[in-house]
Structure formats: C-alpha cells, structure tokens
OpenMM code with the backbone's topology and positions (N, CA, C; nanometers):
from openmm import Vec3, app, unit

residues = "MET SER VAL LYS VAL THR GLU ASP CYS ILE SER CYS GLY ALA CYS GLU SER ILE CYS ASP ALA VAL PHE SER ILE GLU ASP LYS ALA VAL VAL ASN GLU ALA ASN VAL ALA ASP ASN MET ASP CYS VAL LYS GLU ALA ALA ASP ALA CYS PRO VAL GLY ALA ILE VAL VAL GLU".split()
positions = [
    Vec3(7.2439, 21.9465, 10.3409),
    Vec3(7.2123, 21.8725, 10.4842),
    Vec3(7.2496, 21.7295, 10.4495),
    Vec3(7.2735, 21.6876, 10.5909),
    Vec3(7.2814, 21.5422, 10.6028),
    Vec3(7.2064, 21.4684, 10.7133),
    Vec3(7.1431, 21.3690, 10.6729),
    Vec3(7.0654, 21.2970, 10.7499),
    Vec3(7.1153, 21.1531, 10.7968),
    Vec3(7.1246, 21.1156, 10.9262),
    Vec3(7.1793, 21.0006, 10.9619),
    Vec3(7.0641, 20.9115, 11.0578),
    Vec3(7.0834, 20.7891, 11.0465),
    Vec3(7.0243, 20.7315, 11.1563),
    Vec3(7.0973, 20.6563, 11.2401),
    Vec3(7.0695, 20.6643, 11.3717),
    Vec3(7.1600, 20.6145, 11.4708),
    Vec3(7.1208, 20.4598, 11.4940),
    Vec3(7.2125, 20.4211, 11.5786),
    Vec3(7.1747, 20.2925, 11.6458),
    Vec3(7.0385, 20.2623, 11.7177),
    Vec3(6.9704, 20.3354, 11.7472),
    Vec3(6.8613, 20.3433, 11.8303),
    Vec3(6.7338, 20.3098, 11.7585),
    Vec3(6.7732, 20.2979, 11.6224),
    Vec3(6.6433, 20.2856, 11.5054),
    Vec3(6.6022, 20.1424, 11.5700),
    Vec3(6.4584, 20.1104, 11.5670),
    Vec3(6.4081, 20.0008, 11.5954),
    Vec3(6.3448, 19.9408, 11.4663),
    Vec3(6.3619, 20.0032, 11.3569),
    Vec3(6.3009, 19.9495, 11.2532),
    Vec3(6.1610, 19.9576, 11.2400),
    Vec3(6.0705, 20.0099, 11.2805),
    Vec3(5.9140, 20.0494, 11.3045),
    Vec3(5.8711, 20.0850, 11.1604),
    Vec3(5.9512, 20.1431, 11.0539),
    Vec3(5.8940, 20.1723, 10.9488),
    Vec3(5.8257, 20.3142, 10.9360),
    Vec3(5.8331, 20.3544, 11.0200),
    Vec3(5.7431, 20.5104, 11.0038),
    Vec3(5.8015, 20.6100, 10.9181),
    Vec3(5.9514, 20.6087, 10.9246),
    Vec3(6.0110, 20.6945, 10.8259),
    Vec3(5.9699, 20.6639, 10.6529),
    Vec3(5.9887, 20.5543, 10.6399),
    Vec3(5.9630, 20.4911, 10.5224),
    Vec3(5.8400, 20.5055, 10.4996),
    Vec3(5.7370, 20.5097, 10.5553),
    Vec3(5.6000, 20.5271, 10.5294),
    Vec3(5.5760, 20.6697, 10.4779),
    Vec3(5.6259, 20.7732, 10.5449),
    Vec3(5.6349, 20.8988, 10.5417),
    Vec3(5.7250, 20.9480, 10.4366),
    Vec3(5.8545, 20.8945, 10.4084),
    Vec3(5.9467, 20.9346, 10.3162),
    Vec3(6.0265, 20.8314, 10.2256),
    Vec3(5.9517, 20.7474, 10.1845),
    Vec3(6.0013, 20.6071, 10.0951),
    Vec3(6.0933, 20.6826, 9.9979),
    Vec3(6.1444, 20.7963, 9.9521),
    Vec3(6.2203, 20.8307, 9.8540),
    Vec3(6.3371, 20.8506, 9.9230),
    Vec3(6.3416, 20.8630, 10.0390),
    Vec3(6.4761, 20.8808, 10.1184),
    Vec3(6.4907, 20.7659, 10.2409),
    Vec3(6.4075, 20.6899, 10.2678),
    Vec3(6.4418, 20.5917, 10.3668),
    Vec3(6.3823, 20.4672, 10.3433),
    Vec3(6.4628, 20.3472, 10.3634),
    Vec3(6.4142, 20.2122, 10.3385),
    Vec3(6.4494, 20.1490, 10.4523),
    Vec3(6.3771, 20.0500, 10.5082),
    Vec3(6.4002, 19.9502, 10.6351),
    Vec3(6.4752, 19.8186, 10.5643),
    Vec3(6.6069, 19.8011, 10.6272),
    Vec3(6.6801, 19.6918, 10.5966),
    Vec3(6.6639, 19.6182, 10.7525),
    Vec3(6.8214, 19.6024, 10.7911),
    Vec3(6.8055, 19.5594, 10.9358),
    Vec3(6.7457, 19.6843, 11.0387),
    Vec3(6.8092, 19.8168, 10.9813),
    Vec3(6.7683, 19.9445, 11.0531),
    Vec3(6.7221, 20.0106, 10.9170),
    Vec3(6.6740, 20.1672, 10.9375),
    Vec3(6.6471, 20.2443, 10.8227),
    Vec3(6.7762, 20.2906, 10.7777),
    Vec3(6.7674, 20.2871, 10.6286),
    Vec3(6.8938, 20.3230, 10.5478),
    Vec3(6.8431, 20.4608, 10.4802),
    Vec3(6.9410, 20.5332, 10.4807),
    Vec3(6.9038, 20.6707, 10.4134),
    Vec3(6.9640, 20.6769, 10.2371),
    Vec3(6.9013, 20.7220, 10.1723),
    Vec3(6.9164, 20.7286, 10.0374),
    Vec3(6.9632, 20.8582, 10.0126),
    Vec3(7.1115, 20.9054, 10.0414),
    Vec3(7.1490, 21.0116, 10.0380),
    Vec3(7.1149, 21.1254, 9.9032),
    Vec3(7.1071, 21.0387, 9.7846),
    Vec3(7.1001, 21.1399, 9.6807),
    Vec3(6.9530, 21.1955, 9.6426),
    Vec3(6.8638, 21.1439, 9.7223),
    Vec3(6.7468, 21.1912, 9.7607),
    Vec3(6.7039, 21.2961, 9.8440),
    Vec3(6.7898, 21.3166, 9.9319),
    Vec3(6.7758, 21.3909, 10.0144),
    Vec3(6.7173, 21.5675, 10.0252),
    Vec3(6.8101, 21.5996, 9.9325),
    Vec3(6.8166, 21.7594, 9.9168),
    Vec3(6.6368, 21.7741, 9.8330),
    Vec3(6.5882, 21.7013, 9.7680),
    Vec3(6.4673, 21.7202, 9.6935),
    Vec3(6.3708, 21.6916, 9.7835),
    Vec3(6.3684, 21.6048, 9.8761),
    Vec3(6.2803, 21.5850, 10.0020),
    Vec3(6.2925, 21.6391, 10.1493),
    Vec3(6.3431, 21.7172, 10.1688),
    Vec3(6.3587, 21.7716, 10.2808),
    Vec3(6.2375, 21.7723, 10.3926),
    Vec3(6.1367, 21.8474, 10.3067),
    Vec3(6.0125, 21.8501, 10.3826),
    Vec3(5.9843, 21.7160, 10.4367),
    Vec3(5.9726, 21.6145, 10.3738),
    Vec3(5.9353, 21.4825, 10.4201),
    Vec3(6.0527, 21.4293, 10.5222),
    Vec3(6.1829, 21.4568, 10.4952),
    Vec3(6.2937, 21.3876, 10.5620),
    Vec3(6.2442, 21.4459, 10.7116),
    Vec3(6.2015, 21.5805, 10.7632),
    Vec3(6.1851, 21.6417, 10.8571),
    Vec3(6.0765, 21.5945, 10.9224),
    Vec3(5.9715, 21.5539, 10.8530),
    Vec3(5.8578, 21.5232, 10.8870),
    Vec3(5.8646, 21.3855, 10.9465),
    Vec3(5.9695, 21.2971, 10.8865),
    Vec3(5.9839, 21.1485, 10.9153),
    Vec3(6.0771, 21.1573, 11.0572),
    Vec3(6.1772, 21.2818, 11.0601),
    Vec3(6.2567, 21.2756, 11.1799),
    Vec3(6.1650, 21.2975, 11.3026),
    Vec3(6.0709, 21.4163, 11.2879),
    Vec3(5.9790, 21.4460, 11.3904),
    Vec3(5.8871, 21.3203, 11.4276),
    Vec3(5.8269, 21.2225, 11.3476),
    Vec3(5.7629, 21.1179, 11.3763),
    Vec3(5.8455, 20.9916, 11.4328),
    Vec3(5.9490, 21.0055, 11.4094),
    Vec3(6.0493, 20.8729, 11.4585),
    Vec3(6.0382, 20.8581, 11.6106),
    Vec3(5.9706, 20.7348, 11.6680),
    Vec3(5.9254, 20.7176, 11.7934),
    Vec3(6.0594, 20.6844, 11.8816),
    Vec3(6.1568, 20.6891, 11.8525),
    Vec3(6.2840, 20.6716, 11.9267),
    Vec3(6.3724, 20.7866, 11.9051),
    Vec3(6.3692, 20.8792, 11.8110),
    Vec3(6.4293, 20.9736, 11.7827),
    Vec3(6.5659, 20.9553, 11.7128),
    Vec3(6.5439, 20.8733, 11.6093),
    Vec3(6.6848, 20.8007, 11.5662),
    Vec3(6.7417, 20.8723, 11.4607),
    Vec3(6.6415, 20.9635, 11.3702),
    Vec3(6.7032, 21.0261, 11.2748),
    Vec3(6.7358, 21.1727, 11.3018),
    Vec3(6.8670, 21.1782, 11.2544),
    Vec3(6.9201, 21.3118, 11.2803),
    Vec3(6.9638, 21.3918, 11.1830),
    Vec3(6.9055, 21.5007, 11.1698),
    Vec3(6.9245, 21.6193, 11.0287),
    Vec3(7.0222, 21.7018, 11.0864),
    Vec3(7.1286, 21.7214, 11.0297),
    Vec3(7.2353, 21.8106, 11.0375),
    Vec3(7.2492, 21.9340, 10.9016),
] * unit.nanometer
topology = app.Topology()
chain = topology.addChain("A")
for resn in residues:
    res = topology.addResidue(resn, chain)
    for name in ("N", "CA", "C"):
        topology.addAtom(name, app.Element.getBySymbol(name[0]), res)
C-alpha cells in the first residue's frame, strides 16, 4: 500500500498523534514509508481523522 499527504495538509498534527511511527510534521506531514506496512491500522485511523482529508491511502 502507498500513503501520500496532499498539499491540502494544514500541519495540525492529528496524524502524528495517532500514528507517530508513520507520520511526522515538518512543513507538512511527512510519511515514513518504511513503517507503513506494519502500521496500516493506525494509518487508516489517521487518514479518517484528518480534518482536511489530506492523507491518501492507495
């Protein structure tokens, strides 16, 4: 699976607080691709919680 953060990201930190193994906040959320496969449950939870829908899981 692939996880991307779109330009819509407002750097609110919701994804990082839910799934810090995968997401970190710099100028916008950044995805640690190496940890995605082992953390899909929290990745999906973070995507659902994103207030602007900026996390795309494919």
